[in-house]
N, C-alpha and C positions, 0 to 999 in steps of 0.2 A: 492478791497480785499474784501472777503466775511465775514461776520459776521453773524451768527446762530442770532435765535430769543433772543432777550435780556432781554425779560420779561419771566420768568416762568410760569406764569398763563397763557401766550399764547402758551406752549404747553402741557398742560394737556393729552390732546391726541393722542397727537405725538409717534410716534417711540422713545424707548428707547434713542437710539443716541441721536437725536436731542433735547432730554429731559436733558441728561447730558451736552451734547453742551452748551444748553440756561444756565443752572447752573453757568458751568465753566465761559461764559461769562461774565453773571452778578457779579461774586466773581471779575473777570480779572480786570473786570473795577471799581468795588470797592475799589481795593486795591489803585489802581494809583487815583481814587478819593479823598483818605486820603490827596494827597497833594492838591488839591485844594485850589485854594489863599493864599499858606502860603508863606512866606519869606523863602529864601535860610538859614537863621538861623533859624527860625521855624522848618523846613524841617529837620534839621540836630541835634536838642536839645536833647538834652539826661537827659529823666526823669525816669528812671530806672538804675540800677546798671549794667544790662547786654549792652551788643553793639546794642540793638536796639534804633533803632529812625523811626521816619514814613520814611523818606528818605533810609534808611537801609530795610526797611521794603519791598519796594517795591524793592530794589536790590537785597535782598535775592526771592520774587516773581520770577525775571529774571531768578535767578540760579536754581530755582525749574523747572521752563520750562524747561531749557536747560538739565537739567538732567532727566526729564521724558518724555520730546521729544525729545532730540536730544540722549541724551547718550545710553538710553534704547532703542529706534528706530533703530540707527544707530552702535551701538555698539561701538563708537567712545570713546574715554579717554575724561576725562574731562582736562587734559592738551592740547590736540588737540581741544577739543571744545574752549578752552581760559578759563576756568572756573575756579573758587577755588577750591581745593583740598576737605575742609570741608564747612558744612552749617555752622559754626560758621564765618569762613571768608567771608563770601557771605554779610554778615551783613554792614563788615567794609568798610567805606567811605573814599575817595581819595578826592583829590584838587578838580582834574577835575570833579567832581561828582557835578551834577545839578541837581534841579527839574526838567527839561529840559530835559536833558542828561537822564537819570533816564526811567524818565517816555516814553521817546521814545524808551528806550533799553526793555523797559518791552512789550511794544505795540508790538515791531517788535519781540519780542522773542514769545509772543502768536500769532502772526500770522505764525511764521515759526512751533509752532506748531501743528495750523489747516493743513498746509501744510500736515504735517511728518503726520497726522493719518488721512489725507482727504482719501486714499485709504484702510484704516484698519478697518476689524471689531471688533467688541467688543469682540469677540472672538479668535483672531488672539494675539499669543503669541511674548512680545516684550522680548529680549533676552538679552540686554546691561545694565542692573542693576545689580549693585551689589547683592540685595538677590536674583540673579537667575533669571529667565523666569516667566513672568506675565502678563496676559491676558491686553491687551486695558482695559476692565471693570473696573479689581482691580484699574489700574493707573489712570483710571480717578474718583473713587470714593476716592482714596488715594488723588488726588490734590482737591476735591471737600472739603476734611477735613483740608488739608492745608492752602487751602487759606480760609476757613472760621474763623479758627483758627487766623489766618494774620490779617483778615477782624478786627475781634473782639480787639485783640491787637489794630490794627490802630485807632480803634474808639475812647479808651481809653486814647492813645498818643494824638489822635486828640482834644478831650475833655479836656485835660491838658493843651496842648498849646493855647487854646481858651481863656481857663478861665487867665490864666498870660496875655494875648493879654489884656483882660478887664479889669484885675487889674493894667497895666501898664498906 
């Protein structure tokens, strides 16, 4: 498996593509790390009124990978890919979802994303997104924004889960 450098500081003078991929790798790993050391119950714990849980955030991150690097690149429909029709649905957990299965699905989606974009340039246009044609550069920036937001959500939820653990 090819994984780009994972520390942004390691790519200060690297080409822009390498920088994008290093930042994406950091954030992809960061969202999965939110599940480290949690029980299944803790990962599923609902602490906010929405469907957002730590396990749901990682499941949603898998959905996002498939939207931006499968649907947008291949022009296949969400139904063909086997993902929910809406972002809201992507947070919903079923009984088969476990920390291990959701983490593995995310790792596999990220590897598929890297393969899907390996031959593309930053200015290559992806035609399968609902917004219309978009350059890969914009998609990388959007993914960084999305992952950064969700890593922040995960940090807060994880802090709450661990605080509850300490009180018990």
